[in-house]
All heavy atoms as TSV, in Angstrom:
chain	resi	resn	atom	element	x	y	z
A	1	MET	N	N	-97.126	-90.500	269.484
A	1	MET	CA	C	-98.136	-90.353	268.496
A	1	MET	C	C	-97.802	-89.128	267.585
A	1	MET	O	O	-97.302	-88.159	268.063
A	1	MET	CB	C	-99.541	-90.108	269.153
A	1	MET	CG	C	-100.013	-91.143	270.063
A	1	MET	SD	S	-99.874	-92.795	269.345
A	1	MET	CE	C	-101.451	-93.077	268.674
A	2	PHE	N	N	-98.111	-89.296	266.270
A	2	PHE	CA	C	-97.843	-88.321	265.318
A	2	PHE	C	C	-98.536	-86.935	265.672
A	2	PHE	O	O	-97.987	-85.831	265.392
A	2	PHE	CB	C	-98.241	-88.683	263.932
A	2	PHE	CG	C	-97.281	-89.668	263.250
A	2	PHE	CD1	C	-97.535	-91.068	263.391
A	2	PHE	CD2	C	-96.236	-89.261	262.568
A	2	PHE	CE1	C	-96.682	-92.007	262.773
A	2	PHE	CE2	C	-95.367	-90.185	261.924
A	2	PHE	CZ	C	-95.621	-91.541	262.120
A	3	GLU	N	N	-99.722	-87.056	266.253
A	3	GLU	CA	C	-100.555	-85.871	266.557
A	3	GLU	C	C	-99.819	-84.947	267.574
A	3	GLU	O	O	-100.070	-83.744	267.574
A	3	GLU	CB	C	-101.873	-86.287	267.148
A	3	GLU	CG	C	-102.714	-87.146	266.217
A	3	GLU	CD	C	-102.456	-88.602	266.430
A	3	GLU	OE1	O	-101.499	-89.067	267.159
A	3	GLU	OE2	O	-103.126	-89.416	265.704
A	4	GLU	N	N	-98.912	-85.495	268.343
A	4	GLU	CA	C	-98.231	-84.738	269.378
A	4	GLU	C	C	-96.943	-84.019	268.901
A	4	GLU	O	O	-96.394	-83.221	269.629
A	4	GLU	CB	C	-97.950	-85.591	270.584
A	4	GLU	CG	C	-99.149	-86.187	271.190
A	4	GLU	CD	C	-98.873	-87.241	272.178
A	4	GLU	OE1	O	-97.702	-87.401	272.655
A	4	GLU	OE2	O	-99.796	-87.890	272.628
A	5	LEU	N	N	-96.503	-84.306	267.693
A	5	LEU	CA	C	-95.308	-83.693	267.143
A	5	LEU	C	C	-95.502	-82.228	266.765
A	5	LEU	O	O	-96.543	-81.891	266.216
A	5	LEU	CB	C	-94.781	-84.479	265.926
A	5	LEU	CG	C	-94.390	-85.928	266.186
A	5	LEU	CD1	C	-94.043	-86.573	264.878
A	5	LEU	CD2	C	-93.243	-86.094	267.143
A	6	THR	N	N	-94.567	-81.407	267.069
A	6	THR	CA	C	-94.667	-80.015	266.687
A	6	THR	C	C	-94.128	-79.764	265.324
A	6	THR	O	O	-94.456	-78.760	264.698
A	6	THR	CB	C	-93.869	-79.046	267.736
A	6	THR	OG1	O	-92.564	-79.520	267.853
A	6	THR	CG2	C	-94.559	-79.198	269.136
A	7	ILE	N	N	-93.164	-80.614	264.827
A	7	ILE	CA	C	-92.609	-80.487	263.550
A	7	ILE	C	C	-93.136	-81.659	262.694
A	7	ILE	O	O	-93.169	-82.806	263.100
A	7	ILE	CB	C	-91.078	-80.579	263.606
A	7	ILE	CG1	C	-90.472	-79.436	264.421
A	7	ILE	CG2	C	-90.465	-80.632	262.180
A	7	ILE	CD1	C	-89.051	-79.558	264.720
A	8	PRO	N	N	-93.666	-81.316	261.487
A	8	PRO	CA	C	-94.161	-82.436	260.629
A	8	PRO	C	C	-93.128	-83.487	260.391
A	8	PRO	O	O	-91.966	-83.202	260.150
A	8	PRO	CB	C	-94.535	-81.675	259.317
A	8	PRO	CG	C	-94.723	-80.293	259.671
A	8	PRO	CD	C	-93.785	-80.004	260.820
A	9	PHE	N	N	-93.560	-84.729	260.443
A	9	PHE	CA	C	-92.661	-85.864	260.257
A	9	PHE	C	C	-93.385	-86.983	259.523
A	9	PHE	O	O	-94.575	-87.166	259.700
A	9	PHE	CB	C	-92.214	-86.397	261.601
A	9	PHE	CG	C	-91.426	-87.686	261.574
A	9	PHE	CD1	C	-90.130	-87.666	261.153
A	9	PHE	CD2	C	-92.017	-88.860	261.880
A	9	PHE	CE1	C	-89.351	-88.871	261.063
A	9	PHE	CE2	C	-91.287	-90.121	261.829
A	9	PHE	CZ	C	-89.957	-90.051	261.387
A	10	ALA	N	N	-92.703	-87.658	258.639
A	10	ALA	CA	C	-93.276	-88.808	257.958
A	10	ALA	C	C	-92.244	-89.937	257.924
A	10	ALA	O	O	-91.016	-89.653	257.757
A	10	ALA	CB	C	-93.668	-88.448	256.534
A	11	ALA	N	N	-92.622	-91.159	258.101
A	11	ALA	CA	C	-91.797	-92.298	258.035
A	11	ALA	C	C	-92.270	-93.152	256.800
A	11	ALA	O	O	-93.457	-93.446	256.728
A	11	ALA	CB	C	-91.866	-93.139	259.271
A	12	VAL	N	N	-91.380	-93.434	255.866
A	12	VAL	CA	C	-91.774	-94.143	254.672
A	12	VAL	C	C	-91.346	-95.612	254.795
A	12	VAL	O	O	-90.226	-95.938	255.199
A	12	VAL	CB	C	-91.087	-93.517	253.405
A	12	VAL	CG1	C	-91.521	-94.265	252.147
A	12	VAL	CG2	C	-91.444	-92.102	253.291
A	13	ALA	N	N	-92.363	-96.497	254.468
A	13	ALA	CA	C	-92.042	-97.904	254.543
A	13	ALA	C	C	-92.631	-98.604	253.307
A	13	ALA	O	O	-93.295	-97.940	252.508
A	13	ALA	CB	C	-92.707	-98.454	255.833
A	14	TYR	N	N	-92.430	-99.871	253.272
A	14	TYR	CA	C	-92.919	-100.639	252.121
A	14	TYR	C	C	-93.632	-101.904	252.598
A	14	TYR	O	O	-93.105	-102.705	253.458
A	14	TYR	CB	C	-91.708	-101.025	251.173
A	14	TYR	CG	C	-92.104	-101.765	249.948
A	14	TYR	CD1	C	-92.735	-101.132	248.883
A	14	TYR	CD2	C	-91.918	-103.157	249.849
A	14	TYR	CE1	C	-93.010	-101.826	247.743
A	14	TYR	CE2	C	-92.177	-103.841	248.670
A	14	TYR	CZ	C	-92.811	-103.185	247.654
A	14	TYR	OH	O	-93.153	-103.867	246.507
A	15	ASP	N	N	-94.804	-102.122	252.101
A	15	ASP	CA	C	-95.627	-103.317	252.455
A	15	ASP	C	C	-95.269	-104.534	251.512
A	15	ASP	O	O	-95.572	-104.433	250.372
A	15	ASP	CB	C	-97.094	-102.971	252.273
A	15	ASP	CG	C	-98.008	-104.083	252.753
A	15	ASP	OD1	O	-97.585	-105.268	252.818
A	15	ASP	OD2	O	-99.176	-103.833	253.091
A	16	LEU	N	N	-94.544	-105.458	252.042
A	16	LEU	CA	C	-94.135	-106.645	251.299
A	16	LEU	C	C	-95.307	-107.437	250.831
A	16	LEU	O	O	-95.230	-108.155	249.742
A	16	LEU	CB	C	-93.152	-107.539	252.043
A	16	LEU	CG	C	-91.730	-106.931	252.332
A	16	LEU	CD1	C	-91.009	-107.836	253.240
A	16	LEU	CD2	C	-91.028	-106.752	250.999
A	17	THR	N	N	-96.426	-107.436	251.628
A	17	THR	CA	C	-97.556	-108.286	251.221
A	17	THR	C	C	-98.313	-107.695	250.072
A	17	THR	O	O	-98.631	-108.454	249.165
A	17	THR	CB	C	-98.420	-108.361	252.492
A	17	THR	OG1	O	-97.733	-108.790	253.623
A	17	THR	CG2	C	-99.600	-109.334	252.225
A	18	ASN	N	N	-98.557	-106.425	250.036
A	18	ASN	CA	C	-99.270	-105.765	248.957
A	18	ASN	C	C	-98.399	-105.203	247.879
A	18	ASN	O	O	-98.858	-104.904	246.783
A	18	ASN	CB	C	-100.134	-104.613	249.497
A	18	ASN	CG	C	-101.350	-105.094	250.193
A	18	ASN	OD1	O	-101.795	-106.231	250.027
A	18	ASN	ND2	N	-101.963	-104.242	250.988
A	19	GLY	N	N	-97.114	-105.001	248.155
A	19	GLY	CA	C	-96.174	-104.416	247.201
A	19	GLY	C	C	-96.434	-102.992	246.989
A	19	GLY	O	O	-96.402	-102.464	245.832
A	20	CYS	N	N	-96.718	-102.233	248.084
A	20	CYS	CA	C	-96.986	-100.792	247.940
A	20	CYS	C	C	-96.235	-100.006	249.018
A	20	CYS	O	O	-95.903	-100.522	250.059
A	20	CYS	CB	C	-98.460	-100.489	247.949
A	20	CYS	SG	S	-99.259	-100.934	249.506
A	21	GLU	N	N	-95.974	-98.725	248.669
A	21	GLU	CA	C	-95.371	-97.815	249.620
A	21	GLU	C	C	-96.374	-97.398	250.687
A	21	GLU	O	O	-97.550	-97.133	250.422
A	21	GLU	CB	C	-94.858	-96.586	248.868
A	21	GLU	CG	C	-94.130	-95.549	249.744
A	21	GLU	CD	C	-93.643	-94.401	248.928
A	21	GLU	OE1	O	-94.453	-93.518	248.613
A	21	GLU	OE2	O	-92.434	-94.377	248.596
A	22	LEU	N	N	-95.929	-97.252	251.919
A	22	LEU	CA	C	-96.672	-96.805	253.040
A	22	LEU	C	C	-96.037	-95.485	253.552
A	22	LEU	O	O	-94.823	-95.497	253.706
A	22	LEU	CB	C	-96.842	-97.781	254.121
A	22	LEU	CG	C	-97.396	-99.121	253.801
A	22	LEU	CD1	C	-97.229	-100.120	254.956
A	22	LEU	CD2	C	-98.855	-98.979	253.449
A	23	VAL	N	N	-96.870	-94.498	253.859
A	23	VAL	CA	C	-96.290	-93.268	254.471
A	23	VAL	C	C	-97.004	-93.121	255.833
A	23	VAL	O	O	-98.203	-93.028	255.887
A	23	VAL	CB	C	-96.536	-92.049	253.612
A	23	VAL	CG1	C	-95.921	-90.812	254.290
A	23	VAL	CG2	C	-95.887	-92.300	252.259
A	24	PHE	N	N	-96.285	-93.168	256.894
A	24	PHE	CA	C	-96.846	-92.992	258.261
A	24	PHE	C	C	-96.633	-91.467	258.581
A	24	PHE	O	O	-95.543	-91.035	258.651
A	24	PHE	CB	C	-96.111	-93.857	259.291
A	24	PHE	CG	C	-96.249	-95.302	259.093
A	24	PHE	CD1	C	-95.238	-96.007	258.328
A	24	PHE	CD2	C	-97.290	-96.010	259.522
A	24	PHE	CE1	C	-95.348	-97.364	258.108
A	24	PHE	CE2	C	-97.488	-97.404	259.295
A	24	PHE	CZ	C	-96.506	-98.052	258.594
A	25	LYS	N	N	-97.706	-90.777	258.798
A	25	LYS	CA	C	-97.681	-89.395	259.161
A	25	LYS	C	C	-99.051	-88.927	259.715
A	25	LYS	O	O	-100.059	-89.646	259.563
A	25	LYS	CB	C	-97.231	-88.514	257.956
A	25	LYS	CG	C	-98.246	-88.518	256.820
A	25	LYS	CD	C	-97.881	-87.637	255.682
A	25	LYS	CE	C	-98.948	-87.598	254.602
A	25	LYS	NZ	N	-98.606	-86.683	253.544
A	26	GLU	N	N	-99.014	-87.801	260.330
A	26	GLU	CA	C	-100.209	-87.159	260.887
A	26	GLU	C	C	-100.973	-87.847	261.980
A	26	GLU	O	O	-101.421	-87.221	262.918
A	26	GLU	CB	C	-101.208	-86.805	259.734
A	26	GLU	CG	C	-100.579	-85.839	258.772
A	26	GLU	CD	C	-101.457	-85.602	257.515
A	26	GLU	OE1	O	-102.592	-86.155	257.493
A	26	GLU	OE2	O	-101.016	-84.843	256.644
A	27	SER	N	N	-101.152	-89.163	261.866
A	27	SER	CA	C	-101.866	-89.853	262.987
A	27	SER	C	C	-101.375	-91.320	263.070
A	27	SER	O	O	-100.830	-91.848	262.082
A	27	SER	CB	C	-103.396	-89.847	262.660
A	27	SER	OG	O	-103.675	-90.549	261.545
A	28	GLY	N	N	-101.611	-91.940	264.169
A	28	GLY	CA	C	-101.247	-93.271	264.406
A	28	GLY	C	C	-100.035	-93.453	265.275
A	28	GLY	O	O	-99.666	-92.578	266.020
A	29	ASP	N	N	-99.541	-94.705	265.290
A	29	ASP	CA	C	-98.411	-95.067	266.171
A	29	ASP	C	C	-97.113	-94.648	265.607
A	29	ASP	O	O	-96.549	-95.223	264.678
A	29	ASP	CB	C	-98.515	-96.614	266.362
A	29	ASP	CG	C	-97.531	-97.103	267.427
A	29	ASP	OD1	O	-96.753	-96.357	267.957
A	29	ASP	OD2	O	-97.609	-98.301	267.731
A	30	LEU	N	N	-96.515	-93.646	266.205
A	30	LEU	CA	C	-95.244	-93.057	265.811
A	30	LEU	C	C	-94.118	-94.151	265.928
A	30	LEU	O	O	-93.307	-94.247	264.975
A	30	LEU	CB	C	-94.921	-91.874	266.672
A	30	LEU	CG	C	-93.499	-91.185	266.417
A	30	LEU	CD1	C	-93.499	-90.636	265.004
A	30	LEU	CD2	C	-93.345	-90.082	267.515
A	31	ILE	N	N	-94.091	-94.874	266.979
A	31	ILE	CA	C	-92.994	-95.857	267.200
A	31	ILE	C	C	-93.102	-96.949	266.138
A	31	ILE	O	O	-92.072	-97.328	265.564
A	31	ILE	CB	C	-93.151	-96.490	268.603
A	31	ILE	CG1	C	-93.006	-95.395	269.692
A	31	ILE	CG2	C	-92.090	-97.554	268.790
A	31	ILE	CD1	C	-91.702	-94.612	269.674
A	32	PHE	N	N	-94.271	-97.436	265.796
A	32	PHE	CA	C	-94.349	-98.449	264.791
A	32	PHE	C	C	-93.898	-97.899	263.458
A	32	PHE	O	O	-93.140	-98.620	262.698
A	32	PHE	CB	C	-95.815	-99.038	264.643
A	32	PHE	CG	C	-95.898	-100.111	263.628
A	32	PHE	CD1	C	-95.687	-101.408	263.961
A	32	PHE	CD2	C	-96.359	-99.784	262.354
A	32	PHE	CE1	C	-95.754	-102.379	262.952
A	32	PHE	CE2	C	-96.383	-100.776	261.393
A	32	PHE	CZ	C	-96.112	-102.134	261.671
A	33	GLY	N	N	-94.319	-96.716	263.113
A	33	GLY	CA	C	-93.873	-96.123	261.850
A	33	GLY	C	C	-92.331	-95.971	261.704
A	33	GLY	O	O	-91.789	-96.350	260.687
A	34	ILE	N	N	-91.692	-95.580	262.812
A	34	ILE	CA	C	-90.241	-95.442	262.829
A	34	ILE	C	C	-89.606	-96.828	262.753
A	34	ILE	O	O	-88.680	-97.057	261.996
A	34	ILE	CB	C	-89.753	-94.687	264.022
A	34	ILE	CG1	C	-90.207	-93.239	263.992
A	34	ILE	CG2	C	-88.238	-94.754	264.198
A	34	ILE	CD1	C	-90.020	-92.463	265.246
A	35	GLN	N	N	-90.045	-97.841	263.486
A	35	GLN	CA	C	-89.513	-99.132	263.476
A	35	GLN	C	C	-89.673	-99.726	262.070
A	35	GLN	O	O	-88.773	-100.362	261.593
A	35	GLN	CB	C	-90.186	-100.037	264.507
A	35	GLN	CG	C	-89.698	-99.701	265.936
A	35	GLN	CD	C	-90.433	-100.589	266.958
A	35	GLN	OE1	O	-91.679	-100.845	266.838
A	35	GLN	NE2	N	-89.706	-100.956	267.966
A	36	ALA	N	N	-90.837	-99.593	261.518
A	36	ALA	CA	C	-91.080	-100.118	260.121
A	36	ALA	C	C	-90.155	-99.471	259.129
A	36	ALA	O	O	-89.544	-100.143	258.215
A	36	ALA	CB	C	-92.501	-99.899	259.738
A	37	SER	N	N	-89.915	-98.177	259.261
A	37	SER	CA	C	-89.050	-97.480	258.344
A	37	SER	C	C	-87.630	-97.823	258.514
A	37	SER	O	O	-86.779	-97.618	257.620
A	37	SER	CB	C	-89.260	-95.974	258.541
A	37	SER	OG	O	-88.372	-95.194	257.714
A	38	CYS	N	N	-87.207	-98.415	259.606
A	38	CYS	CA	C	-85.866	-98.867	259.918
A	38	CYS	C	C	-85.642	-100.359	259.590
A	38	CYS	O	O	-84.487	-100.812	259.799
A	38	CYS	CB	C	-85.495	-98.514	261.368
A	38	CYS	SG	S	-85.388	-96.762	261.758
A	39	ALA	N	N	-86.654	-101.065	259.261
A	39	ALA	CA	C	-86.498	-102.461	259.041
A	39	ALA	C	C	-85.890	-102.784	257.696
A	39	ALA	O	O	-86.537	-103.224	256.740
A	39	ALA	CB	C	-87.891	-103.151	259.200
A	40	VAL	N	N	-84.638	-102.570	257.581
A	40	VAL	CA	C	-83.829	-102.766	256.395
A	40	VAL	C	C	-83.706	-104.259	256.126
A	40	VAL	O	O	-83.186	-105.011	257.024
A	40	VAL	CB	C	-82.446	-102.114	256.446
A	40	VAL	CG1	C	-81.634	-102.439	255.253
A	40	VAL	CG2	C	-82.591	-100.668	256.724
A	41	PRO	N	N	-84.220	-104.758	254.961
A	41	PRO	CA	C	-84.126	-106.224	254.710
A	41	PRO	C	C	-82.695	-106.724	254.808
A	41	PRO	O	O	-81.783	-106.056	254.280
A	41	PRO	CB	C	-84.685	-106.268	253.250
A	41	PRO	CG	C	-85.568	-105.120	253.134
A	41	PRO	CD	C	-84.925	-104.036	253.903
A	42	GLY	N	N	-82.497	-107.883	255.448
A	42	GLY	CA	C	-81.192	-108.415	255.546
A	42	GLY	C	C	-80.434	-107.953	256.836
A	42	GLY	O	O	-79.387	-108.459	257.173
A	43	VAL	N	N	-80.915	-106.863	257.422
A	43	VAL	CA	C	-80.312	-106.323	258.616
A	43	VAL	C	C	-81.230	-106.448	259.821
A	43	VAL	O	O	-80.855	-106.893	260.849
A	43	VAL	CB	C	-79.903	-104.834	258.411
A	43	VAL	CG1	C	-79.299	-104.244	259.669
A	43	VAL	CG2	C	-78.991	-104.681	257.257
A	44	PHE	N	N	-82.490	-105.952	259.687
A	44	PHE	CA	C	-83.472	-106.065	260.751
A	44	PHE	C	C	-84.710	-106.767	260.214
A	44	PHE	O	O	-85.090	-106.633	259.047
A	44	PHE	CB	C	-83.888	-104.660	261.209
A	44	PHE	CG	C	-82.829	-103.843	261.866
A	44	PHE	CD1	C	-82.204	-102.772	261.142
A	44	PHE	CD2	C	-82.366	-104.212	263.092
A	44	PHE	CE1	C	-81.166	-102.098	261.716
A	44	PHE	CE2	C	-81.286	-103.480	263.661
A	44	PHE	CZ	C	-80.743	-102.399	262.975
A	45	ALA	N	N	-85.412	-107.511	261.053
A	45	ALA	CA	C	-86.578	-108.303	260.736
A	45	ALA	C	C	-87.747	-107.312	260.267
A	45	ALA	O	O	-87.815	-106.239	260.869
A	45	ALA	CB	C	-87.016	-109.155	261.855
A	46	PRO	N	N	-88.549	-107.750	259.358
A	46	PRO	CA	C	-89.735	-106.899	259.017
A	46	PRO	C	C	-90.637	-106.753	260.197
A	46	PRO	O	O	-90.714	-107.590	261.068
A	46	PRO	CB	C	-90.409	-107.660	257.901
A	46	PRO	CG	C	-89.434	-108.698	257.451
A	46	PRO	CD	C	-88.526	-108.946	258.568
A	47	MET	N	N	-91.397	-105.649	260.236
A	47	MET	CA	C	-92.421	-105.466	261.209
A	47	MET	C	C	-93.703	-106.056	260.753
A	47	MET	O	O	-93.982	-106.044	259.544
A	47	MET	CB	C	-92.640	-103.935	261.430
A	47	MET	CG	C	-91.435	-103.192	261.957
A	47	MET	SD	S	-90.991	-103.717	263.624
A	47	MET	CE	C	-92.473	-103.222	264.585
A	48	ARG	N	N	-94.471	-106.585	261.625
A	48	ARG	CA	C	-95.744	-107.229	261.264
A	48	ARG	C	C	-96.910	-106.294	261.734
A	48	ARG	O	O	-96.960	-105.962	262.891
A	48	ARG	CB	C	-95.929	-108.605	261.909
A	48	ARG	CG	C	-97.190	-109.313	261.453
A	48	ARG	CD	C	-97.264	-110.757	261.835
A	48	ARG	NE	N	-96.154	-111.574	261.293
A	48	ARG	CZ	C	-96.105	-112.127	260.080
A	48	ARG	NH1	N	-97.104	-111.870	259.287
A	48	ARG	NH2	N	-95.135	-112.877	259.758
A	49	ALA	N	N	-97.627	-105.816	260.810
A	49	ALA	CA	C	-98.763	-104.866	261.060
A	49	ALA	C	C	-99.926	-105.660	261.676
A	49	ALA	O	O	-99.894	-106.905	261.701
A	49	ALA	CB	C	-99.203	-104.223	259.756
A	50	ALA	N	N	-100.845	-104.963	262.230
A	50	ALA	CA	C	-102.051	-105.600	262.924
A	50	ALA	C	C	-102.760	-106.486	261.953
A	50	ALA	O	O	-103.324	-107.511	262.358
A	50	ALA	CB	C	-102.966	-104.495	263.438
A	51	ASP	N	N	-102.731	-106.164	260.645
A	51	ASP	CA	C	-103.457	-106.953	259.693
A	51	ASP	C	C	-102.583	-108.176	259.182
A	51	ASP	O	O	-103.037	-108.900	258.240
A	51	ASP	CB	C	-103.933	-106.198	258.482
A	51	ASP	CG	C	-102.820	-105.398	257.762
A	51	ASP	OD1	O	-101.632	-105.597	258.118
A	51	ASP	OD2	O	-103.162	-104.581	256.901
A	52	GLY	N	N	-101.397	-108.335	259.734
A	52	GLY	CA	C	-100.533	-109.481	259.373
A	52	GLY	C	C	-99.575	-109.128	258.259
A	52	GLY	O	O	-98.735	-109.951	257.913
A	53	HIS	N	N	-99.638	-107.947	257.644
A	53	HIS	CA	C	-98.697	-107.596	256.544
A	53	HIS	C	C	-97.337	-107.357	257.062
A	53	HIS	O	O	-97.110	-106.927	258.183
A	53	HIS	CB	C	-99.196	-106.317	255.875
A	53	HIS	CG	C	-100.495	-106.555	255.082
A	53	HIS	ND1	N	-100.736	-105.838	253.930
A	53	HIS	CD2	C	-101.501	-107.392	255.203
A	53	HIS	CE1	C	-101.925	-106.156	253.473
A	53	HIS	NE2	N	-102.355	-107.158	254.211
A	54	LEU	N	N	-96.343	-107.743	256.262
A	54	LEU	CA	C	-94.927	-107.512	256.631
A	54	LEU	C	C	-94.472	-106.181	255.983
A	54	LEU	O	O	-94.641	-105.885	254.829
A	54	LEU	CB	C	-94.074	-108.642	256.072
A	54	LEU	CG	C	-94.303	-109.976	256.684
A	54	LEU	CD1	C	-93.505	-111.056	255.972
A	54	LEU	CD2	C	-94.040	-109.996	258.188
A	55	ILE	N	N	-93.959	-105.317	256.923
A	55	ILE	CA	C	-93.572	-103.950	256.521
A	55	ILE	C	C	-92.037	-103.832	256.724
A	55	ILE	O	O	-91.464	-104.168	257.759
A	55	ILE	CB	C	-94.334	-102.908	257.426
A	55	ILE	CG1	C	-95.777	-103.212	257.566
A	55	ILE	CG2	C	-94.010	-101.502	256.921
A	55	ILE	CD1	C	-96.587	-103.158	256.308
A	56	VAL	N	N	-91.368	-103.255	255.675
A	56	VAL	CA	C	-89.944	-102.968	255.731
A	56	VAL	C	C	-89.608	-101.529	255.335
A	56	VAL	O	O	-90.519	-100.743	255.048
A	56	VAL	CB	C	-89.136	-103.926	254.760
A	56	VAL	CG1	C	-89.311	-105.379	255.212
A	56	VAL	CG2	C	-89.572	-103.759	253.359
A	57	ASP	N	N	-88.363	-101.190	255.405
A	57	ASP	CA	C	-87.938	-99.833	255.074
A	57	ASP	C	C	-88.347	-99.412	253.715
A	57	ASP	O	O	-88.335	-100.188	252.768
A	57	ASP	CB	C	-86.382	-99.859	255.159
A	57	ASP	CG	C	-85.827	-98.468	254.820
A	57	ASP	OD1	O	-86.346	-97.422	255.191
A	57	ASP	OD2	O	-84.824	-98.437	254.084
A	58	GLY	N	N	-88.787	-98.152	253.619
A	58	GLY	CA	C	-89.297	-97.630	252.269
A	58	GLY	C	C	-88.167	-97.496	251.262
A	58	GLY	O	O	-88.444	-97.366	250.073
A	59	GLY	N	N	-86.914	-97.570	251.653
A	59	GLY	CA	C	-85.787	-97.513	250.746
A	59	GLY	C	C	-85.761	-98.690	249.785
A	59	GLY	O	O	-85.030	-98.614	248.746
A	60	VAL	N	N	-86.623	-99.675	249.986
A	60	VAL	CA	C	-86.764	-100.779	249.044
A	60	VAL	C	C	-87.154	-100.297	247.711
A	60	VAL	O	O	-86.750	-100.780	246.631
A	60	VAL	CB	C	-87.738	-101.853	249.564
A	60	VAL	CG1	C	-88.096	-102.915	248.560
A	60	VAL	CG2	C	-87.153	-102.490	250.879
A	61	THR	N	N	-88.066	-99.278	247.669
A	61	THR	CA	C	-88.577	-98.739	246.375
A	61	THR	C	C	-88.226	-97.261	246.214
A	61	THR	O	O	-88.190	-96.776	245.066
A	61	THR	CB	C	-90.110	-98.883	246.341
A	61	THR	OG1	O	-90.699	-98.181	247.353
A	61	THR	CG2	C	-90.521	-100.337	246.310
A	62	SER	N	N	-87.986	-96.582	247.286
A	62	SER	CA	C	-87.737	-95.118	247.154
A	62	SER	C	C	-86.583	-94.744	248.106
A	62	SER	O	O	-86.846	-94.484	249.271
A	62	SER	CB	C	-89.044	-94.348	247.461
A	62	SER	OG	O	-88.780	-92.948	247.411
A	63	VAL	N	N	-85.361	-94.699	247.577
A	63	VAL	CA	C	-84.202	-94.359	248.402
A	63	VAL	C	C	-84.311	-92.998	248.975
A	63	VAL	O	O	-83.956	-92.694	250.131
A	63	VAL	CB	C	-82.913	-94.583	247.607
A	63	VAL	CG1	C	-81.774	-94.169	248.422
A	63	VAL	CG2	C	-82.795	-96.033	247.169
A	64	LEU	N	N	-84.740	-92.030	248.186
A	64	LEU	CA	C	-84.987	-90.677	248.598
A	64	LEU	C	C	-86.375	-90.261	248.313
A	64	LEU	O	O	-86.767	-89.941	247.198
A	64	LEU	CB	C	-84.002	-89.744	247.867
A	64	LEU	CG	C	-83.864	-88.310	248.303
A	64	LEU	CD1	C	-83.420	-88.220	249.742
A	64	LEU	CD2	C	-82.964	-87.558	247.407
A	65	PRO	N	N	-87.268	-90.323	249.335
A	65	PRO	CA	C	-88.690	-90.132	249.168
A	65	PRO	C	C	-89.119	-88.668	248.829
A	65	PRO	O	O	-89.772	-88.037	249.649
A	65	PRO	CB	C	-89.341	-90.685	250.388
A	65	PRO	CG	C	-88.299	-90.446	251.449
A	65	PRO	CD	C	-86.984	-90.658	250.716
A	66	VAL	N	N	-88.680	-88.118	247.753
A	66	VAL	CA	C	-88.919	-86.700	247.426
A	66	VAL	C	C	-90.428	-86.425	247.298
A	66	VAL	O	O	-90.904	-85.407	247.765
A	66	VAL	CB	C	-88.151	-86.328	246.107
A	66	VAL	CG1	C	-88.496	-84.918	245.668
A	66	VAL	CG2	C	-86.738	-86.467	246.246
A	67	LYS	N	N	-91.154	-87.314	246.695
A	67	LYS	CA	C	-92.606	-87.087	246.502
A	67	LYS	C	C	-93.297	-86.888	247.865
A	67	LYS	O	O	-94.141	-86.055	248.007
A	67	LYS	CB	C	-93.265	-88.258	245.732
A	67	LYS	CG	C	-94.723	-88.006	245.461
A	67	LYS	CD	C	-95.312	-89.153	244.689
A	67	LYS	CE	C	-96.799	-88.978	244.446
A	67	LYS	NZ	N	-97.623	-88.280	245.319
A	68	VAL	N	N	-92.920	-87.695	248.845
A	68	VAL	CA	C	-93.544	-87.599	250.179
A	68	VAL	C	C	-93.251	-86.278	250.783
A	68	VAL	O	O	-94.132	-85.600	251.311
A	68	VAL	CB	C	-93.027	-88.713	251.167
A	68	VAL	CG1	C	-93.525	-88.511	252.559
A	68	VAL	CG2	C	-93.354	-90.090	250.619
A	69	VAL	N	N	-92.026	-85.737	250.678
A	69	VAL	CA	C	-91.690	-84.473	251.229
A	69	VAL	C	C	-92.415	-83.360	250.469
A	69	VAL	O	O	-92.924	-82.399	251.090
A	69	VAL	CB	C	-90.100	-84.240	251.183
A	69	VAL	CG1	C	-89.715	-82.851	251.603
A	69	VAL	CG2	C	-89.467	-85.276	251.927
A	70	ARG	N	N	-92.464	-83.436	249.145
A	70	ARG	CA	C	-93.251	-82.428	248.426
A	70	ARG	C	C	-94.708	-82.408	248.798
A	70	ARG	O	O	-95.282	-81.368	248.877
A	70	ARG	CB	C	-93.052	-82.720	246.865
A	70	ARG	CG	C	-91.742	-82.284	246.376
A	70	ARG	CD	C	-91.670	-82.398	244.902
A	70	ARG	NE	N	-90.356	-81.964	244.447
A	70	ARG	CZ	C	-89.804	-82.365	243.271
A	70	ARG	NH1	N	-90.490	-83.156	242.496
A	70	ARG	NH2	N	-88.614	-81.970	242.927
A	71	ASP	N	N	-95.275	-83.559	248.949
A	71	ASP	CA	C	-96.679	-83.709	249.348
A	71	ASP	C	C	-96.946	-83.043	250.741
A	71	ASP	O	O	-98.075	-82.597	251.026
A	71	ASP	CB	C	-97.181	-85.135	249.344
A	71	ASP	CG	C	-97.302	-85.739	247.882
A	71	ASP	OD1	O	-97.269	-84.956	246.944
A	71	ASP	OD2	O	-97.460	-86.970	247.821
A	72	MET	N	N	-95.854	-83.032	251.551
A	72	MET	CA	C	-96.019	-82.409	252.860
A	72	MET	C	C	-95.834	-80.888	252.861
A	72	MET	O	O	-95.890	-80.234	253.860
A	72	MET	CB	C	-94.996	-83.003	253.824
A	72	MET	CG	C	-95.231	-84.467	254.150
A	72	MET	SD	S	-93.973	-85.189	255.202
A	72	MET	CE	C	-94.253	-84.304	256.749
A	73	GLY	N	N	-95.576	-80.327	251.626
A	73	GLY	CA	C	-95.506	-78.930	251.499
A	73	GLY	C	C	-94.064	-78.307	251.370
A	73	GLY	O	O	-93.920	-77.091	251.471
A	74	CYS	N	N	-93.080	-79.159	251.278
A	74	CYS	CA	C	-91.690	-78.633	251.145
A	74	CYS	C	C	-91.350	-78.355	249.733
A	74	CYS	O	O	-91.797	-78.915	248.798
A	74	CYS	CB	C	-90.765	-79.621	251.779
A	74	CYS	SG	S	-90.916	-79.812	253.524
């Protein structure tokens, strides 16, 4: 769980169903966030969220998620 991490961490993914960026951080399922962030299209199958949405690696839209890191205070 994100809540148990001592160092801030975020996993960036992309929702193929809605066409929007997702940032997993601060709370929720750490393992799902990491797996979704690693689901590179053409290499690994997309992750299916509880609501049925297909989630892939955030590199689809943001190869280097600078905004996410800045929003975290870096």
